[in-house]
N, C-alpha and C positions, 0 to 999 in steps of 0.2 A: 401537200395539204396546207401550204405558202400557196397555191395556185388555187385552192378552194376558198379562203379567207379573200385574197385579192378578187375573187369573183364577187364574193359578199357586199364588199365596197364598191364594186360596179353596181349590182344590182338597186341595194339600197339608195344608190343615188340617184334613181330615176324617182321621182318623189316630186317632183315640179309642179306636176299637175293635182297631187293629192292636197284634201285640207292641212291647213298650218297646222292645227292642233295633230293631225298624224305624225309630225317631225320628231313628236316625245315618245314614239313606241320603241324607237330604237335607244335611244339613252335612258330610257328607264329599264326595260330588260336587260341592255348590258348592264347595269349598276346592278339592275338584282343580284344578274348572274353571277357578277364578282363577288357577292356577297354569300350565294346560294347557288353554288354550282352544282351539275348535277352529277353524281358520284355513283360509281356502276361497279357491280364484282360481278367475275365469274367463277363456279368451282369445279374443275378439270376432276374427277373421279378415276382412280385405277381399275374402275368395274362398277356394274351397276347392280350384283348380284354378289352377296353374301350369305355367312352362314354365322352363326353366332360363335361369337371366339376368335374371329378373323379380324384382320385391322381395315380400317376404311383410309384409303391413303389421299390427299385431296391437294391443290395447288390453286391457289387463290389469284386471280387477277383484275387488274383496275383500270379503269377506263374513264374519262374526264373533259368532254369534248371533242373526241374522234382521236385525243390521243392517252399515253398511259399516263396514271395520275399517283401523285407522289405526296397527295393531301392526307391520307389516312395512316394514321400511327398502329391502329387498334383492327383486328377482324373478328367479330362472335361468330361461330359455327354451333349451331344446336341441331341436336339429330332429335325429333318427336315422334310419339307415336301417330298412330289412326284418329286418336280424338285429341290429338293438338298437346299432349301431356312431353314434358321435357324428361329428355331419356339419358342424354349426355351432352353436355356444354363444353367447346374449346373454346379458349381466349387466344391468339396468336398473335404476337407484333408483326406489322408491316413492313419492308423495306424497300424504298421507293416505290416500286410498282407490284410487288408481288409477296406473296407468304405463301405457306404452306404447313403442314400440319397431320394429324391421324386422329382415328376411335379408334379404339380399342375393344371392338363389341365383347360385352359380359359371357362367358359360356351359356347362360341361363335367360338369354333374350329370349322370350317367346317369336314362333313364326307370323312375319304378317310385312306388309307393307308399310314401311318407317317414311316420315318425311323430312329434309334435309331443307335448314333456311341460315343463310347467311349475309350479315348485314356489318356495315360499320355505323358510329354517331352519325356521322354525317350525311348515310343515307338516309336516318329517321326524319330527315326535314322536310321529305316528302309521302307521300300516302304508301302506308306499309305493304300495299299490294304491289308494289316494283321492286321489292327488294328480292334477291335471287332461293330461289327454293326448285324444289327435284323430288323426286321419290325414290327408295332404294326397296330394293326385296331384300329379304333377312331371314334364313331358315334356321329355325332351329329346334328344341327337341319336342316340339310338338308338330306332329306332321300335318300340312296342309288338308283342308276337307274341301271337297264340292261343294259350291253354294248352289245351293238349287236356282234356278232364274226365277226373277221376281215379276209380277207383272206388269208386263209396259206399261211405264208411264212416261208422257213425254210434255216437256215444257218448249214453246214458240211465241219469241218474240221479233215483234216487225220493228224494222229501223227505217223511215225515211232518207234518203241520201239529201244529206246534208243539214237532216233535222226537221224540216219542214214539211207537211202534206197540205198541198194548196189543190184546192176543188179548181176544175177547169182546167187544168194541166197535166200533161203527161208526169208521173211521180216513177221515178224507181224507189220501190222499196226491197230493203234485203230483210232477211231471218235466219235465224238462227235456232235452231234444234237440238234440245239437250230430254237424256234420261233422266230417272231417278236419283240416280249416280252423280250426278252433273258432268255425265261423258255425253258427243257426238251421239245423236239420233237422226238416221238418214229419216228423211219425211217425203211425204207429198198428199197433197189437198188441192181442196180450191177456194177460193174467195168469193163469199156471195155477199149480198145487197140486204138491208131489211125484210126484202120483199123473199128473201132466201133463192131468188136469182143467181146463177152460178158467173160470174165477170170475168174469172180468168181461173184458170189452174197452173200448180207451182210444184218443183220436185228440186230437192234440195240435190246441189252438184258437188259438194265438196265437205265430210266431215259434220252435216248437218245445216251445214249454210247455202244460201243461195239466194236468188231475187227474184223480183216479179216485177211487170211495170203496170200501172193503174194511174187512170185519169178518174178522179173521184168528184161524184156532183154534190153541190153544195146541200149542205142538210142530212145528207145521205152518209148512215151509218154502214160500215162493213165489217164481216168477219168473216176467219177463217175456218173451214169442217175440215178436219183431220179423221181418217177412218176411225172407230173408237176411239176418240178421242173430244174429249170438250169442246164448245167452238171456241175461238180468242177472236178478241174483239183488236178491230185496227187502231190506231190513232184515229182522233177525230178531225177530218181536213177543217181550212179554214179559207175563208173570201180572200186572203190579203196574206201576201208572205214572199219568199222567195225559193224558187225550186232548182238545186242543182243536179247538174247533170258530169261528170268527168271521168273521163277513158282515158286509158294507155296508148299512146302512139309511141313509135320508134325516138330514142331521148328527148319524148316531151310527153305532157298530161293536154289535152283539147278538153276545154270546158263550156258549157251551154251554159247562163243566167236565163229562167222568164221569170217574172216578177208581176205580181198586184198590189198598189196601193203606194200613195207617192214617198210613205215611211221605208216602204222596202226597196226603193231603189239604191243599187249599190252603187258607191264611188270610188273604191280602192278595196285591193285585198292584199293582204300579208302571208309571207310562208315562214313557217319559222321552223328549225332544225335542233334540239339542243340549247334550246334558249339562244340560238342564233337566229337573226332575221336573215333568212338567203334572198327575199324579194320582196318588196310593196312597191306596188303599181298601182297606180290610177287606172278609171273604168270610164268607160263612155261608150252609150247605148249603139246600136244597130238599125234601131227602130224597131214599133211593135213590141217595146219592154221586155228586150231579149238582147243579151250581149254575149259575144262567144269570143272568145279567147286559148291560146298557147302557152303553157309553160315550159322553156327550153330544162329540162333537167339532166341533159348529158353531164354535165361538169358537176352536179351539187353531188358531193356526198352521200353514200347509201345510208339508208335508215327511214325512219317515219319523219315527214311533211306534215304539220297541220299547215292547213290553208285556211283562211278566215275571211270574211267579206264582211262590211264592213258600208253604213249609208255617212249621210256627209254631217250629223252628229256624233261618229264614231260608236254606234253603237254595233256591234256584232251582228248578222243577220242568217248567217250560215257560213257551217264549218265541214272540213271534211277530211278525214287524215289519208293520207294516201303513203304506198311504198315505191320508194327508191331502190332499186339494187343494180348499180353500175359495175359493179364486179372488183372496184377499184380497190377494198378491202384486201383484197384475197394474194398474202405471198404464194407466188406456184410455187411448188415442191414435186418432186420426183423421188419416189420407191424404190428399192430397189431391195432385193432379198440374194445379198453377195453369200451367202454361205446358209444352206438352210439341212438341217440334219434334224429328222423328228424320233432318231433314236435317243433311250434314255441318258441323260445327264450327258449329252453333248454339245457341244459349244455351236452357237449359231450366229451370225452376223447381219444385221441389216442397217439400210442406210436412207438417211433424208437427205437429199440434195435439196438446198434454197441459192436464188438467186445471188450474185455479189453484190457488193457494198451492203449490206445490210449488216443491221446488229441486233440482237434480239436474244429476249428468254424463254426458252419452252419446256416441256414435261412430256416425258413418255414413259407410256404402261405397254406392257406385255403381257398379257393374260390367256390362257387357257379358253377356246372358243367357243369350246362345247359343252363350259359349265356358266356361261350367259345369257343373256338374252339372245334370240337371232335377230338378223337384220343390224343394219345401224343405229345408232343411238337417235332416241328422240328429239333430243336438245342437245345443243353442243357450243362453242363459242361463239359461233356466228350468229346463231339466232339467240342466245342473249343479250348479246350487245347490239345486234342493230335491230330487234322485234320485242321479244319480252320483256327486255326493262324499261321499254317506253310506253308499256300497252297493259292496264291495269288488272285486266281481263283474265281468264282463263286460257290459255291456247294450248289445243291440243298436238302436240307433235309437232312443234314450232320450227324444229330441221326441214321438214318437208319444202318449207315455201323458201330457205335459202338454199336448195338441192337444184338439179338440174334436169326436173321432170318440167316439160313443155309448159303445161298446166297452172303451173304453180306461182307466175305471175298474177294470172287471172284469180285464184286462189285466195292471194293474200290480200287481194283489194276486198274481197268477202271479208276478211279477220278488222278490213278496216274499220269497212260498212259498219259492222257489229258489233266494235268498241270503242270506247271514248278515251278522253285524256283529261287527267286531273291534276298535271304539277301546278298549274297555276289557270287563274280567270284572266279575260279578255279586261273583263271592266275593273277588276286592281289595278289593272295596267294603265287603264285611264284614268283612273281616279288616283293613282298614283299611293293607293294602298296595297301593296305585294307584300306578304306575309314576312316577316324577320324569322332568321334561323332560329329553331331552339335549342339545337345541341352544336357542340361544338366539338373538335377533334381532342381525344386528355391527353397527344405528347408524350406517349407510349405512357409509364406511372408514374404518377405524381402524387407523392405523400404531405400532406401539409394537418398543420394541427398547433398544439399550444402545448407550452410548457410551465408547468408552475415547480417551486418546491417543496415535496410531500412533507406533508404535517402542518405546512404553515399558511399554504394558500398564496402564497406570494408568488408572482411572474418571475420566471428564468428568463431576465429582460437582459436584453443588450449581449447577452455572452454565447460562444462559443461551446455549440453542442455536437457533440460525436455521435456518428452513426455507422451502427455495424450493420449488413445484413449478410446473412449466414443460408447459402443453400446446399444443395445437394453438389453441386459444379461448380462451389467454390465461394471466397467471401471478396468483401467489397468494404471498403472503409472511405469515410467521406465529413467534412466538417459543414456544420449547416451554423447563420449568424443567427440567432434573435432579434424579434422587435424589439420595441419598448412597453411591447405588450406579451413577451413570451412566444410570440407567432414565429414558424417558422414553414419553409417549403421547400422543395426537395424535385426536381421537372426532369420529364426525360430519361427516367430510370429502368434500366430492362432485369430484369431477371425470372428465372424461370421455377416453376414448382412451388412448393411450402417454402416460405425463408420463414427465419426468425429475424427481428429487426429490433436493436437494441440502441435505445436512447440513453446518452452518457454523456455527464461533465466530465471536462476535459482535466481536473484539477488532480489526477492522479489519485494518492489514498486520501485527499483531501473532497474528493468529490462528496456534492449533495445528491441524496434519494430524488428522482422526480418523477414528478406524476405527469405521463403524456395522454391528451386527448385528442385524437387524430378527427379530423373531419371527416367528410361523407367519401368511400371508397370509391377512387378515381378509374380502378379497372374492372374489379368483379361487380360492379351496381346491376342492377338487372334494370330493363324499359318495358315499358308497359307497349306490349306487343300484342296488336288479336288473334286469336286462334287461326290455325296455319290448316289450311281444309281440301288441301286438293283434290280435285276426282278420282274415287278410284271405283275400278270393277270389283265388286266381292269375291269373283271368283279368279284374281290374278292371283298367279303362282299354286294354280293346282290342278292346269293343264299339261299336256305333253310331257316328253320326258325330261325336262330341267329338274323339274321336283323331286322325281326319284334320284336323280344324280344330287342333287343339292343334298340332300336328305343321305345319301350316303357317305357325301363327304365329309358333312359333318359326325357322323358315326364313325367314319375311320378317325379323326379329326378327337372326338372325345375317347374313342380308345388308345391311341396313341399318345394323349396329352393326360391321361389316367383322370378326366373329369369325372366330378362327383355329380352322380345324374338326380340322386335320391338324398333328400336331406336327413343326416342322421344328427339325434341331437344327444347330448350324453351329461347327463345329471350329476352333480357332486359337490364337494362342499371344498372352497378354497379359504386359504386366510385371508389377509386383507395385503399382505406384500404379493401373493399371487397374482391378487386380483389386481393390483398396482402394475406390476410389471407386464403381465398381458394386455392391461390398457396402454401400457406407454412402450413397450419394447416390441420390436418386429423383425424378422427374420434371422441371423446369427446371432444377434445384439438379443432375443429371447432364451440364446441358450447358454452354455458355460456352468459345465459340475462343478468345476472349480469356482467359479467367480460367487464373489458378496455383492450383496445389494444392502443401502443403506435408505431408508426411508425417511424425509426428512418433514412428509407433508404436515407432522402436528409438532414438530420441532419447535420451540424457542429459540432464535440465533440469534444471539448479539450483535451489534452495528460491528461485523466485521466479514472479508471476502469467505468463499467458501473454501479455501486453500487454509487459510490458519484455522478454520473451522474443523478441516480435515485431519490435521493438523496432531499425532498422536492418538486418535482414535481410530485408524485401520493398521494393524500389525504389518510390521514388514513395508511400509508407504515412508517414503521419504521426500520431503519435499524442501527446496531451498529456493531461496528469494534473496535476488539483487537488483541493485540499482532503484532511485528512488520511485519508478515507476513498476515498481512490484514485477521485474521479470521473472519468473516461478518457474521451473524444472522440478519436473517428478519424478520417481524413481520408485522402483516395485523390487523388492528381492533381489538386490543388485550389489556387487562390490566389484574394488578394482575399476577397472577402465568401464564406469556406467554410461547406459544411453538413458537418453529420458525416455518417459512412457509416451505413447498416440494418445492422442486426447479426442474427445468425441463431444459433441453438443446436441443434444435431441437428433442423434447419429449420424450427425454432418461433421464432418474433418474439422477440428479449429484449434486455434492455439490456446497458451494460458491466459495471455492478456483479456481473452474476450469475456474467459469461463471467470476471472476475477473482477469482471467490472458487472458481473450479475448481483445484484442485492438476494445472499442467501435465501432473504424469504421468498426468493421467486423459485427456489429450486424445490424439485420434488424428490426425486431419486439420483445415486450416487452408485454406480456399479462399477468394480472393480474386476480387471480378467487378466490372469498371469501371463495368460495366450490369447489370442484371436484371430480369428483363422480367418475373418473378413478383413483385419486389417492388412497394410501393404509389409511384405517377410512375416506373416503370420504373427504378427504383436508380440514377438520375443519377448519385449521390452516391456510388458505387460501396458493393459489398454485401459484408460478412464473415461467413462461415460457419464456426462451431466445431465439428465430432463429436467426441462423446467414445466411449470406446473399449468396445467390446463385445466379448464371447463371447472366445476367447483373447488378444486381445490383452486386455483387461478384466485378464483373471486372470496374464498375463504382468507387468501393472503394480504399481506400490507398493503397499504396502499401504493407504497412505489412498485408495486409488481407491473404498474402500467408503464416503465421502464424500458418492457419487451413484450413486444407486439406478432403478433403470429398475421400474417399475412399470405394470401396464396396469390403467386405470380404469374405469369404466362403461363402457359401448358408448354408442355416440352414437347420440342421438335424431335420426335426422333428419326433415327438414317434407316431406310429399308435394307436389309439384310439379304443377298443373294448369291448363292454358295457356288463358290468357285472348284471346280472339278478338274481343272486340272491338276490338282494332287488330289490322290483318293482320300473319299473319307474314310477317317480313323474308326470312328463307328457306324454297323449297320442300321440304315433305317430307310423309312418308305417316301420317300419324294413327292407330296400330293400337290405342292402349290398349286394354287388357282392362279396367283399374280405370279410370273416368273421374274420381273425386273420393273421396278418403279424409279424413273428419274426426275423427281421434281424442279432442278436446275440444272438445267442444258443450256449456257451461255454460247454465242454465235456470234463471231466478229471477225473481221481481219479476212485474211487471203482461202482461209479454209472454210468454205460455205457446205459445210457438211454438218449432220447431223449423225453419230455413228451410235448403234445398239446393239453391243455385243452382249449376249447372255447363255448364260445352259442352261437345258430344258431338265424338266423334272421325270420322273418315272415314267409318266405315261401320256403327256400332251402329243397328241397330232395334228393340231391347226390352231395356230396360234392366231389372235389379236392384238392389234397393234395399235395403239392411237396416239397421233403427237399433236398437241395444240400450244400454242402462243401468241406472240405481239413482241414485234420490232421497235424502235424507238420510235418511227415513225407512224405508228398506229395499225400498220398491216395486220393482219390475222393468219395464223399458219392453223391450218385443220386439214390432219391425216387420219381417215379409219381406214384400216387395210387387214383383210382377212389373209393369213399367209399357210398353204398345206403343200402336200407334194404335187408337182404341177404346176407351183407358181414360179411365174419366172421374173 
């Protein structure tokens, strides 16, 4: 990578013959790139096909300027249906240049092709078409039905190379044809003039794309005639302009420029990749209004290269995207099936060896190959980072263009010819009006707002504010200082799932009740994104053996898990306390035949803490208090060597000091359990659970209730469970897992340059699919996709 940047410096230095105003291109673009760098993300999924009730596991990688990017703190991942309506959303923290998470698919999700979209706030500073997206197929309770083929309807567009169609000059014209679903349509037809005379014939060569040569006559209009389709007009030719022809050569691109008119005389060309100017070269005519040249690309990084030709006034005349594939990004790897045993529940061991002296982070999935789409994945880490993340249009099966097919290098140029570039405009560069970034990285969770003293309206100014954050995984406590107007801010917070945030004065028993008004949510805010409408064949998921297998797997799952497939509604009468318990309590907390619940939602409680209020109101409950800050201890039905009760706040383990700091007017219910199976040791010393008000009860409470805030933190990042059959399972069950192993964090560094993949088979898999992807600290990419079955070496 250092060699690449030295090369940039050497190429950009070749500017002596270019107009003076052109010298500003580099500095302006570099300055803008520093404030608004291109950020990219790629998600590796554990598989591409699921059924309802399964988990979609994902690992996210981030790149910027050809290197891993640590500029992002928060990743948004959305699962959308085919109408782009949100089904599920995950928000996960990004550590370094990595993140991972999962979607737990509802059991009731209907069969269909769904869309996945991933982005960070920094990525929203560019066109939303560049965001990561892909389709996943999910099978549910309704069986997919075959869709009768719709009448063929083809749309075709024509793209003169370089953007201009000039009369009297031989022009290369690319075309792209799609069907009514937006998918590639292979076509053939003829180009005809106004007299309907055939000028040339054309045929698509790859995924509905192709090219033809046309020398238009001045003033003549041309159209394309396709069998059974309406004729399509070609762009009108001009008598003046610049015609560009670019061809691939070994380690170089050769070009020819033909131009008519003094305004269209090219004087220099600029090439940029990822907002980096990789060359800027003066041009000189060879006579007859023609310029020939060579662009050396052997030392350039792989990816999309934008080449633009300018006149003496700095006006862009022609532009061409071309693809560089020097394969320097590939991390060589060797896959080995060290131990292969496809018998039920037997241990396997595979390994992937990588070169010495690399440091990288990778992810590996092992799945049942017979329960996923056949063949290689249509997109992968190569195609995302090098191709689709720089192309705003839909590219069908982009992984093909980074593969080993000899025709791929020519086919990808058709993609370049039929897609555009929208990250910036050269006219904005020359005018120094490049747009300012609109979005900033949130820096994880940020809580800010204003504190006032309840009932007075006076600011809680220049004071210490105590902030408790309680979640399922634990509690944290910090102190924050308010300013002269009572404002406060806490940055770089990380917590997961639903949290209860308590704001309190630190003066102990003399504390004042506070009103907290938070500013806009820094984490769970919604961004205005356009609908995601990836092209889809209506027949997807309805043909072949895979739908039958997946529906059978879904049936086995519903039978094994006891999923209710039909709705059952029970009508009855419940008293108010039962309704509140059902609303507030879940799991084991909702039970307890000997438990006692107090409803405080309609109680007026004087200015005291909840423990002082409860004293004497619950038989056999003893509350002791010591110290000036109220170190409470609670005992239930105990004598002699007593042990304190275990305490829960909104079903999260807590301590007495946090509960004591909550204004009683914020509390909805208190429940006492003589014993509780959900607590460590069975809760033999008694358990007291406190529930704070929600919804209407919260709105009806006193002003001081704002001292407690419900906050939805990051989505929980679960750990994949893979059984260890070295010890026989205690319970008999059918193991029909489709994902046999998922390792989202495989770190390689030092002397052992090997990814080890040990796993146990399930009860039926006979053919494994292994996918390993990742990135090194220098930006090299790992991509291994391997099928393993008996006979594999």
